[in-house]
N, C-alpha and C positions, 0 to 999 in steps of 0.2 A: 513546741513546733516540730512537726514531722519532717523527715528528710525530703519527702516528695515536695512539701510546701517550700522548703528552702531551695531545692533545685529549680522549682518553677520561678522563684524570685530571682535566682541567679540568671536564668535564661532571659527573663524580662530585662534585667540590667544590661546584659550583653546585647540584646536587640536595641535597646535605647541608645547604647554607645555606638552601635553600628549605624543606626538611622540618623542620629544627631551629630555623630563625630566622624566616623570613617567615610560614609557615603559623601557628605559635603566636602571632606578633604580630597577624596579621589576626584570629585567633580571639579573642585577648584584647581588642583594641580594638573588635571588632565584636559582642561579646556584649551590650552594652547598647543596640544599635540597635533601633529599632522598625519600620524599613522596610528592605527589601533594597537593596543597592547594585548598580547596573548593572555587569555584564551578568547577574548572578545574579537568580533570581526567588524565592529563599527567603532567609530570615534567616541571617546568618552563624552565629548560635548553634545553628541546626538543621542546619548542614552538617558533613559529615565532612571529614577532611583531604584525601581524594581529590577531593571536590567543591570545596573551596577551591582545590586545585591546578588543576582544570579551569576554574574560573570566574575566577580572579584571577592565579595565578602564571604560567600560560602567557602571558597578555597582558603581564605585567611583563617576562618574558623577551623577548618579541617587541619590546616597546618599547625594551629595552636594546640589542638588535641594531640596530634602526632608528636609535637615537640614536648608536650607534657608527659606523654608516655615514655619517650626516650630519656628525659631527665629523671623520671621516677626509676626507670630501669637502671640507669647509671648510678643513681644514689643507693639502690638496694643491691647492686652487684657484689660489693664486698661481703655483705651479709650472706648472700646466696652462696658464694664461694666458700666462706667459713663453715656454713652449715653443711655443705656437701663434703668438705674435707673431714669435718668432725664425724659425720655419719660413716664415711669410708674407714676412718681410723678405728671406729668402734667395731666394725665388722672384722677388720684385720686383727685387732687385739683379741677378740673372742675366739677367732680361729686358731691362734697360737697358744691359747690357754692362759693368756694374761688377763688382767682385769679389763673388762670392757663392758658391754651391755650385759646385765645380769637379769635373769628371770626371777620373778617373785611368785612363788607358789603359795596359794592360800588354802 
């Protein structure tokens, strides 16, 4: 199975979860509200599923992508710092004549 095929399947699953899970939940909990919730300008009870998608679900998806990016960055941050320190120590050691990065001539 190719990566493109797998990504398309994941997108379909996310769409199904949104249309069958999130949109009905937002509609259910938003029916009793008397004022619109930002960024929408109309009440949730007066919105169609497509309007809920455009007003809320797209932003939830973008927030998920952003959160995933930050989580990945924080997880890889120690590795990035160690690699940066190791590369700088290698340059400093070779400048002082100590063992550091060595060239291999063939």
